[in-house]
N, CA, C and O atoms as a MOPAC input file, in Angstrom:
PM7 MOZYME 1SCF
protein

 N     52.60800 1   110.55600 1   118.32900 1
 C     52.87800 1   111.97900 1   117.55600 1
 C     52.41400 1   112.99000 1   118.68000 1
 O     51.42900 1   112.86100 1   119.40600 1
 N     53.34800 1   114.04200 1   118.67300 1
 C     53.05200 1   115.40300 1   119.50600 1
 C     52.53900 1   116.34100 1   118.57500 1
 O     52.98600 1   116.49100 1   117.43900 1
 N     51.40000 1   117.09900 1   119.17300 1
 C     50.69200 1   118.18000 1   118.52900 1
 C     50.79800 1   119.44200 1   119.32500 1
 O     50.65900 1   119.44900 1   120.54800 1
 N     51.06100 1   120.56800 1   118.57200 1
 C     50.94600 1   121.94800 1   119.22600 1
 C     50.29900 1   122.82300 1   117.96700 1
 O     50.30300 1   122.56500 1   116.76400 1
 N     49.73100 1   123.97400 1   118.70300 1
 C     49.14700 1   124.98500 1   117.81900 1
 C     50.37600 1   125.73900 1   117.27400 1
 O     51.21600 1   126.17200 1   118.06300 1
 N     50.50300 1   125.91000 1   115.91500 1
 C     51.50900 1   126.50600 1   115.10600 1
 C     51.06900 1   127.69700 1   114.16500 1
 O     49.88600 1   127.98500 1   113.98300 1
 N     52.05300 1   128.31300 1   113.62700 1
 C     51.83700 1   129.42200 1   112.74100 1
 C     52.43100 1   128.89500 1   111.52700 1
 O     53.60300 1   128.52300 1   111.49500 1
 N     51.53700 1   128.84900 1   110.38100 1
 C     52.26000 1   128.41000 1   109.02800 1
 C     51.86800 1   129.46200 1   107.97500 1
 O     50.73800 1   129.91200 1   107.78300 1
 N     53.10500 1   129.80100 1   107.26900 1
 C     53.06100 1   130.81800 1   106.24500 1
 C     53.49600 1   130.42900 1   105.05000 1
 O     54.69300 1   130.15000 1   104.96700 1
 N     52.62500 1   130.31300 1   103.81900 1
 C     53.12100 1   129.95100 1   102.69300 1
 C     53.98500 1   130.88600 1   101.99900 1
 O     53.42700 1   131.92000 1   101.63000 1
 N     55.48700 1   130.73400 1   101.68100 1
 C     56.00000 1   131.56000 1   101.10600 1
 C     56.44500 1   131.50800 1    99.60000 1
 O     57.36800 1   132.17500 1    99.13200 1
 N     55.68100 1   130.64700 1    98.92900 1
 C     55.85900 1   130.19800 1    97.63100 1
 C     55.62900 1   131.33400 1    96.37400 1
 O     56.05100 1   131.31000 1    95.21800 1
 N     54.86100 1   132.24400 1    97.02000 1
 C     54.55800 1   133.45300 1    96.12900 1
 C     55.05600 1   134.99200 1    96.66300 1
 O     54.59300 1   136.06000 1    96.26100 1
 N     55.88700 1   134.85100 1    97.45000 1
 C     56.58700 1   135.98800 1    98.09200 1
 C     56.80400 1   136.07500 1    99.37900 1
 O     56.71300 1   134.97900 1    99.93200 1
 N     57.04400 1   136.91200 1   100.04400 1
 C     57.28900 1   137.22600 1   101.48700 1
 C     56.30900 1   137.32200 1   102.32900 1
 O     56.58200 1   137.03000 1   103.49300 1
 N     55.16200 1   137.67100 1   102.07200 1
 C     53.96500 1   137.55600 1   102.77100 1
 C     52.82500 1   136.95200 1   102.26800 1
 O     51.78900 1   137.48800 1   101.87600 1
 N     53.17100 1   135.59900 1   102.32700 1
 C     51.97000 1   134.74200 1   101.73900 1
 C     50.83500 1   134.55300 1   102.81000 1
 O     50.90600 1   135.04600 1   103.93600 1
 N     49.82000 1   133.82300 1   102.37400 1
 C     48.77800 1   133.15700 1   102.97600 1
 C     49.25700 1   132.49000 1   104.52900 1
 O     50.30100 1   131.84500 1   104.62400 1
 N     48.56600 1   132.68000 1   105.43100 1
 C     48.96000 1   132.34900 1   106.76900 1
 C     47.72000 1   131.58200 1   107.53800 1
 O     46.53700 1   131.90600 1   107.42700 1
 N     48.22500 1   130.51400 1   108.33100 1
 C     47.13000 1   129.75600 1   109.09800 1
 C     47.69300 1   129.67600 1   110.46300 1
 O     48.89300 1   129.84900 1   110.67600 1
 N     46.73900 1   129.38600 1   111.48300 1
 C     46.87900 1   129.05700 1   112.73200 1
 C     46.11800 1   127.54700 1   112.89600 1
 O     44.90000 1   127.36800 1   112.89700 1
 N     47.06900 1   126.61200 1   113.02300 1
 C     46.36600 1   125.40300 1   113.27500 1
 C     47.08100 1   124.25900 1   114.23800 1
 O     48.02600 1   124.65200 1   114.92100 1
 N     46.76300 1   123.13200 1   114.31600 1
 C     47.18600 1   122.10700 1   115.15900 1
 C     48.25400 1   121.25400 1   114.08800 1
 O     47.91200 1   120.71700 1   113.03500 1
 N     49.58000 1   121.29000 1   114.64900 1
 C     50.39000 1   120.85500 1   113.87400 1
 C     51.18200 1   119.41400 1   114.62100 1
 O     51.60200 1   119.42500 1   115.77900 1
 N     51.26300 1   118.34400 1   113.79000 1
 C     52.06600 1   117.23500 1   114.35000 1
 C     53.55600 1   117.23500 1   114.07500 1
 O     54.07200 1   117.77500 1   113.09600 1
 N     54.15200 1   116.62800 1   114.96100 1
 C     55.65900 1   116.40900 1   114.52900 1
 C     56.10100 1   115.14600 1   114.76000 1
 O     55.48800 1   114.38600 1   115.50900 1
 N     57.30800 1   114.77600 1   114.07800 1
 C     58.00100 1   113.73600 1   114.23000 1
 C     58.89300 1   113.74200 1   115.59500 1
 O     58.92000 1   114.69500 1   116.37300 1
 N     59.52400 1   112.68200 1   115.74000 1
 C     60.24700 1   112.49300 1   117.37700 1
 C     61.21900 1   113.60600 1   117.14900 1
 O     61.46200 1   114.32800 1   118.11600 1
 N     61.76200 1   113.82700 1   116.09900 1
 C     63.09300 1   114.90500 1   115.94300 1
 C     62.53800 1   116.38300 1   115.69900 1
 O     63.22600 1   117.38200 1   115.90700 1
 N     61.39800 1   116.41200 1   115.30000 1
 C     60.89200 1   117.84500 1   114.92500 1
 C     61.30800 1   118.00500 1   113.49600 1
 O     60.95500 1   119.04200 1   112.93400 1
 N     62.08400 1   117.03000 1   112.75900 1
 C     62.68000 1   117.55300 1   111.37100 1
 C     61.48800 1   117.41400 1   110.37800 1
 O     61.58300 1   117.91000 1   109.25500 1
 N     60.32100 1   116.72200 1   110.78600 1
 C     59.23400 1   116.58600 1   109.79600 1
 C     57.90900 1   117.07400 1   110.60400 1
 O     57.93400 1   116.88500 1   111.82000 1
 N     56.87600 1   117.62100 1   110.10200 1
 C     55.85000 1   118.35200 1   110.66700 1
 C     54.66900 1   117.92100 1   109.83500 1
 O     54.80200 1   117.89700 1   108.61200 1
 N     53.51100 1   117.57500 1   110.39700 1
 C     52.29100 1   117.30800 1   109.61900 1
 C     50.97800 1   118.11300 1   109.93800 1
 O     50.43400 1   118.16800 1   111.04100 1
 N     50.57800 1   118.70500 1   108.81800 1
 C     49.48800 1   119.69400 1   109.05800 1
 C     48.37100 1   119.28500 1   107.78900 1
 O     48.83000 1   119.01800 1   106.67800 1
 N     47.10900 1   119.26100 1   107.99400 1
 C     46.02300 1   118.99600 1   107.06000 1
 C     46.31000 1   118.29900 1   105.96200 1
 O     46.11900 1   118.65200 1   104.79800 1
 N     46.97100 1   116.87800 1   106.51800 1
 C     47.28000 1   115.95200 1   105.32200 1
 C     48.72500 1   116.20000 1   104.39100 1
 O     49.04900 1   115.59600 1   103.36900 1
 N     49.39100 1   117.18000 1   105.02900 1
 C     50.63000 1   117.48100 1   104.30800 1
 C     51.65100 1   117.32100 1   105.08500 1
 O     51.39700 1   117.42100 1   106.28500 1
 N     52.97600 1   117.05400 1   104.72900 1
 C     54.27900 1   116.79600 1   105.44100 1
 C     55.20600 1   117.94300 1   104.89500 1
 O     55.25600 1   118.28100 1   103.71200 1
 N     55.92600 1   118.48600 1   105.91100 1
 C     56.86300 1   119.54400 1   105.62100 1
 C     58.18700 1   118.95200 1   106.14400 1
 O     58.21000 1   118.14900 1   107.07700 1
 N     59.25100 1   119.36900 1   105.52400 1
 C     60.65000 1   118.86000 1   105.98000 1
 C     61.33300 1   120.02400 1   106.33800 1
 O     61.20000 1   121.03000 1   105.64200 1
 N     62.11800 1   120.02400 1   107.42800 1
 C     62.93100 1   121.09100 1   107.82800 1
 C     64.01800 1   121.42500 1   106.82600 1
 O     64.72300 1   120.54600 1   106.33000 1
 N     64.15500 1   122.85500 1   106.50800 1
 C     65.27800 1   123.14600 1   105.75000 1
 C     66.62600 1   123.27700 1   106.27600 1
 O     67.61200 1   123.49500 1   105.57200 1
 N     66.63500 1   123.12900 1   107.60800 1
 C     67.96400 1   123.43100 1   108.42600 1
 C     68.89300 1   124.42900 1   107.70800 1
 O     69.93000 1   124.20100 1   107.08500 1
 N     68.27800 1   125.56100 1   107.94400 1
 C     69.06800 1   126.73700 1   107.36800 1
 C     69.39500 1   127.07500 1   105.99200 1
 O     70.09200 1   128.03700 1   105.67100 1
 N     68.85600 1   126.23300 1   105.18400 1
 C     69.07100 1   126.44600 1   103.70300 1
 C     68.06200 1   127.12500 1   102.93200 1
 O     68.25700 1   127.49600 1   101.77400 1
 N     66.92300 1   127.30200 1   103.60000 1
 C     66.13100 1   128.16900 1   103.15400 1
 C     66.01400 1   129.70500 1   103.22900 1
 O     66.40100 1   130.17200 1   104.30000 1
 N     65.53200 1   130.64600 1   102.25800 1
 C     65.71800 1   131.86600 1   102.12600 1
 C     64.39300 1   132.43900 1   102.71500 1
 O     63.48600 1   132.60400 1   101.89900 1
 N     64.18100 1   132.72600 1   103.86000 1
 C     62.85200 1   133.42000 1   104.36900 1
 C     61.96900 1   132.12700 1   104.65200 1
 O     60.74800 1   132.27600 1   104.70700 1
 N     62.41600 1   131.11200 1   104.79800 1
 C     61.51200 1   129.78600 1   105.13900 1
 C     62.28000 1   128.95300 1   105.64600 1
 O     63.46700 1   128.93000 1   105.32100 1
 N     61.62900 1   127.88500 1   106.77300 1
 C     62.44000 1   127.19300 1   107.35400 1
 C     61.87700 1   125.68100 1   107.28400 1
 O     62.45800 1   124.82800 1   107.95400 1
 N     60.74100 1   125.31500 1   106.47700 1
 C     60.48700 1   124.05500 1   105.92900 1
 C     59.91900 1   124.21900 1   104.49400 1
 O     59.73500 1   125.29500 1   103.92600 1
 N     59.65500 1   122.91000 1   103.97000 1
 C     59.19300 1   122.82600 1   102.74200 1
 C     58.24500 1   121.94000 1   102.61200 1
 O     58.38400 1   121.02600 1   103.42400 1
 N     57.18700 1   121.81100 1   101.81500 1
 C     56.27600 1   120.95500 1   101.60100 1
 C     56.75200 1   119.79700 1   100.92900 1
 O     56.96600 1   120.01900 1    99.73700 1
 N     57.01300 1   118.52300 1   101.33300 1
 C     57.58700 1   117.23000 1   100.88200 1
 C     57.09500 1   116.97000 1    99.27600 1
 O     57.82900 1   116.65000 1    98.34100 1
 N     55.61400 1   117.20600 1    99.24000 1
 C     54.87200 1   116.67700 1    97.78500 1
 C     55.10600 1   117.80100 1    96.90700 1
 O     55.38200 1   117.42400 1    95.76800 1
 N     55.08500 1   119.23600 1    97.07500 1
 C     55.16700 1   120.22100 1    96.13600 1
 C     56.45800 1   120.93400 1    96.12400 1
 O     56.84100 1   121.53400 1    95.11900 1
 N     57.11300 1   120.88400 1    97.18200 1
 C     58.38200 1   121.72300 1    97.32300 1
 C     58.14100 1   123.02800 1    97.84500 1
 O     59.11100 1   123.74200 1    98.09800 1
 N     56.87400 1   123.47400 1    98.05700 1
 C     56.58700 1   125.11100 1    98.44000 1
 C     57.27200 1   125.23500 1    99.74700 1
 O     57.30500 1   124.37400 1   100.62600 1
 N     57.78700 1   126.34900 1    99.76900 1
 C     58.75100 1   126.84700 1   101.10800 1
 C     57.45200 1   127.38700 1   101.94500 1
 O     56.50100 1   127.96300 1   101.41600 1
 N     57.57400 1   127.10100 1   103.34000 1
 C     56.90300 1   127.79700 1   104.31400 1
 C     57.71700 1   128.20700 1   105.57900 1
 O     58.79200 1   127.69500 1   105.89100 1
 N     57.07400 1   129.19700 1   106.27300 1
 C     57.58200 1   129.50200 1   107.67600 1
 C     56.75300 1   129.08100 1   108.67100 1
 O     55.69600 1   129.66700 1   108.90500 1
 N     57.15800 1   128.03100 1   109.34300 1
 C     56.21900 1   127.48000 1   110.41100 1
 C     57.03300 1   127.58800 1   111.64200 1
 O     58.21100 1   127.24400 1   111.73100 1
 N     56.15900 1   128.19600 1   112.77400 1
 C     56.77600 1   128.48700 1   114.09300 1
 C     55.51800 1   128.15800 1   114.97800 1
 O     54.36100 1   127.98100 1   114.59900 1
 N     56.04500 1   128.12000 1   116.28100 1
 C     55.17200 1   128.19600 1   117.43700 1
 C     54.15700 1   129.33600 1   117.49100 1
 O     54.63200 1   130.46700 1   117.39100 1
 N     53.11700 1   129.24300 1   117.60300 1
 C     52.10400 1   130.43200 1   117.59900 1
 C     52.61600 1   131.33000 1   118.85600 1
 O     53.04700 1   130.77900 1   119.86900 1
 N     52.54600 1   132.68800 1   118.73500 1
 C     53.10800 1   133.54900 1   119.63800 1
 C     51.93500 1   134.26100 1   120.57400 1
 O     50.84200 1   134.48400 1   120.05300 1
 N     52.09400 1   134.50000 1   121.50700 1
 C     51.16600 1   135.12400 1   122.64100 1
 C     50.80500 1   136.59000 1   122.28200 1
 O     49.71600 1   137.11400 1   122.51400 1
 N     51.84700 1   137.16600 1   121.69700 1
 C     51.48300 1   138.48100 1   121.22300 1
 C     50.72600 1   138.68200 1   119.91200 1
 O     50.24900 1   139.76500 1   119.57500 1
 N     50.64800 1   137.51300 1   119.17000 1
 C     49.91000 1   137.51600 1   117.93500 1
 C     51.04500 1   137.84900 1   116.74100 1
 O     50.80300 1   137.48100 1   115.59100 1
 N     52.13600 1   138.46900 1   117.01600 1
 C     53.30000 1   138.74800 1   115.91900 1
 C     53.93300 1   137.58000 1   115.40000 1
 O     55.15400 1   137.45600 1   115.49700 1
 N     53.15300 1   136.63000 1   114.80700 1
 C     53.68400 1   135.34200 1   114.31000 1
 C     54.20100 1   135.79500 1   112.87700 1
 O     55.13500 1   135.08800 1   112.50000 1
 N     53.88300 1   136.65900 1   112.10200 1
 C     54.62000 1   136.86700 1   110.54900 1
 C     56.12200 1   137.15400 1   110.83300 1
 O     56.68400 1   137.76900 1   111.74000 1
 N     56.53800 1   136.54100 1   109.81700 1
 C     58.09600 1   136.93500 1   109.66700 1
 C     58.35600 1   138.11000 1   109.52800 1
 O     59.31200 1   138.51800 1   110.18700 1
 N     57.65800 1   139.05700 1   108.67600 1
 C     57.63800 1   140.44300 1   108.54300 1
 C     56.46300 1   140.98100 1   109.10800 1
 O     55.35800 1   140.78500 1   108.60400 1
 N     56.67000 1   141.74900 1   110.28100 1
 C     55.63100 1   142.21200 1   111.17300 1
 C     54.65400 1   143.15700 1   110.19900 1
 O     55.05400 1   143.92800 1   109.32700 1
 N     53.44900 1   142.92800 1   110.52900 1
 C     52.45800 1   143.99100 1   109.94300 1
 C     52.12300 1   143.94500 1   108.36400 1
 O     51.38600 1   144.73400 1   107.77300 1
 N     52.81000 1   142.87000 1   107.81900 1
 C     52.68600 1   142.73000 1   106.29100 1
 C     51.64600 1   141.65600 1   106.25500 1
 O     51.55700 1   140.84300 1   107.17500 1
 N     50.79600 1   141.63400 1   105.13000 1
 C     50.02400 1   140.64300 1   104.65100 1
 C     48.82100 1   140.45400 1   105.55800 1
 O     48.85800 1   140.90600 1   106.70200 1
 N     47.73900 1   139.79600 1   105.09300 1
 C     46.38300 1   139.54700 1   105.80100 1
 C     46.71600 1   138.75200 1   107.19700 1
 O     47.72600 1   138.07200 1   107.37500 1
 N     45.72100 1   138.96000 1   108.10400 1
 C     45.91400 1   138.16300 1   109.31400 1
 C     45.74500 1   136.71200 1   109.25600 1
 O     44.89800 1   136.33100 1   108.44800 1
 N     46.29600 1   135.90700 1   109.86200 1
 C     46.35800 1   134.55300 1   109.69500 1
 C     44.70100 1   134.01900 1   109.79700 1
 O     43.83400 1   134.69400 1   110.35300 1
 N     44.46400 1   132.78400 1   109.20100 1
 C     43.30100 1   132.26600 1   109.46100 1
 C     43.43900 1   131.33600 1   110.57900 1
 O     44.40600 1   130.58000 1   110.67100 1
 N     42.43600 1   131.38100 1   111.47500 1
 C     42.61200 1   130.39800 1   112.66200 1
 C     41.50400 1   129.22000 1   112.45400 1
 O     40.28200 1   129.35300 1   112.39200 1
 N     42.33000 1   127.95400 1   112.35900 1
 C     41.47700 1   126.84400 1   112.16400 1
 C     40.26900 1   126.74900 1   113.22200 1
 O     40.44500 1   127.23500 1   114.34000 1
 N     39.04300 1   126.13300 1   112.89800 1
 C     38.05600 1   126.30400 1   113.84000 1
 C     38.39600 1   125.17900 1   114.87700 1
 O     38.10600 1   125.45400 1   116.04100 1
 N     38.88900 1   124.12000 1   114.67200 1
 C     39.18500 1   123.12500 1   115.80900 1
 C     40.16800 1   123.60900 1   116.75200 1
 O     40.32500 1   122.92700 1   117.76500 1
 N     40.86600 1   124.67000 1   116.61000 1
 C     41.89200 1   125.19200 1   117.55400 1
 C     41.73400 1   126.52600 1   118.01300 1
 O     42.59900 1   127.06700 1   118.70000 1
 N     40.47200 1   127.20000 1   117.60700 1
 C     40.28100 1   128.81300 1   118.00000 1
 C     40.08000 1   128.93700 1   119.28700 1
 O     40.55700 1   129.91700 1   119.86000 1
 N     39.41200 1   128.07000 1   119.92900 1
 C     38.96800 1   128.34500 1   121.44300 1
 C     40.21400 1   128.20400 1   122.11300 1
 O     40.52300 1   129.18200 1   122.79400 1
 N     41.08000 1   127.17200 1   122.10300 1
 C     42.38300 1   126.93700 1   122.75300 1
 C     43.46100 1   127.89200 1   122.20900 1
 O     44.42100 1   128.06400 1   122.96100 1
 N     43.46800 1   128.57000 1   120.98400 1
 C     44.37100 1   129.43100 1   120.66900 1
 C     44.17700 1   130.72200 1   121.43500 1
 O     45.16700 1   131.28400 1   121.90400 1
 N     43.06600 1   131.18500 1   121.57800 1
 C     42.67600 1   132.47800 1   122.32000 1
 C     42.80500 1   132.17400 1   123.86900 1
 O     43.30200 1   133.03300 1   124.59700 1
 N     42.41300 1   131.09800 1   124.32800 1
 C     42.61200 1   130.93900 1   125.73100 1
 C     43.97200 1   130.63000 1   126.21800 1
 O     44.44800 1   131.19600 1   127.20200 1
 N     44.63900 1   129.67600 1   125.48700 1
 C     46.03300 1   129.00300 1   125.92100 1
 C     47.09200 1   129.89800 1   125.51600 1
 O     47.93900 1   130.35700 1   126.28300 1
 N     47.00600 1   130.13300 1   124.23500 1
 C     48.22900 1   131.10600 1   123.55300 1
 C     48.16900 1   132.62200 1   123.73800 1
 O     49.09100 1   133.36400 1   124.07400 1
 N     46.91900 1   132.93100 1   123.45400 1
 C     46.99100 1   134.67200 1   123.53100 1
 C     46.53800 1   134.92300 1   124.87400 1
 O     46.83900 1   136.04500 1   125.28300 1
 N     45.86700 1   134.15400 1   125.71200 1
 C     45.30800 1   134.42400 1   126.90300 1
 C     44.29000 1   135.67000 1   127.24500 1
 O     44.29900 1   136.44600 1   128.20000 1
 N     43.43600 1   135.57700 1   126.14800 1
 C     42.17500 1   136.37600 1   126.20700 1
 C     41.16500 1   135.55400 1   125.50200 1
 O     41.38800 1   134.56900 1   124.79800 1
 N     39.74200 1   136.22500 1   125.85500 1
 C     38.53400 1   135.74600 1   125.24100 1
 C     38.72800 1   135.87200 1   123.61600 1
 O     39.43400 1   136.76900 1   123.15500 1
 N     38.13600 1   135.02800 1   122.87200 1
 C     38.06700 1   135.09400 1   121.39700 1
 C     37.24800 1   136.37200 1   121.09200 1
 O     36.13700 1   136.58300 1   121.57900 1
 N     37.89700 1   137.21400 1   120.23700 1
 C     37.13500 1   138.53400 1   120.10200 1
 C     35.84700 1   138.16200 1   119.03600 1
 O     34.88400 1   138.92100 1   118.93300 1
 N     35.94100 1   137.14200 1   118.41300 1
 C     34.88800 1   136.80100 1   117.47800 1
 C     33.58900 1   136.41900 1   118.22900 1
 O     32.47500 1   136.39200 1   117.70600 1
 N     33.85600 1   136.13900 1   119.46400 1
 C     32.46300 1   135.78400 1   120.34200 1
 C     32.07300 1   137.06800 1   121.20200 1
 O     31.33800 1   136.88200 1   122.17200 1
 N     32.45900 1   138.19800 1   120.95000 1
 C     31.96700 1   139.47700 1   121.22100 1
 C     32.65400 1   139.89900 1   122.44700 1
 O     32.42000 1   141.00400 1   122.93700 1

């Protein structure tokens, strides 16, 4: 399975839901993603403001490659900042953002 650091935003309660940045696995085709014991299926253009859905709950999600500029939200400037998983924090700031982790001072 191929893994990459990605942005995941829960769209089940509105346009600006809780968001995370974490390590996401993908199937060979990329049609199914795996994160934190959950499986997500691509909506293939049929979703409104979402591109994946949780296979178990049906919840809509926006899932995308983490961006260098940190502008990951579908609607820029709205909602709380994404929570970065501890196991990817250092790699995210170093390899994706290209700056030191601001939490380290």
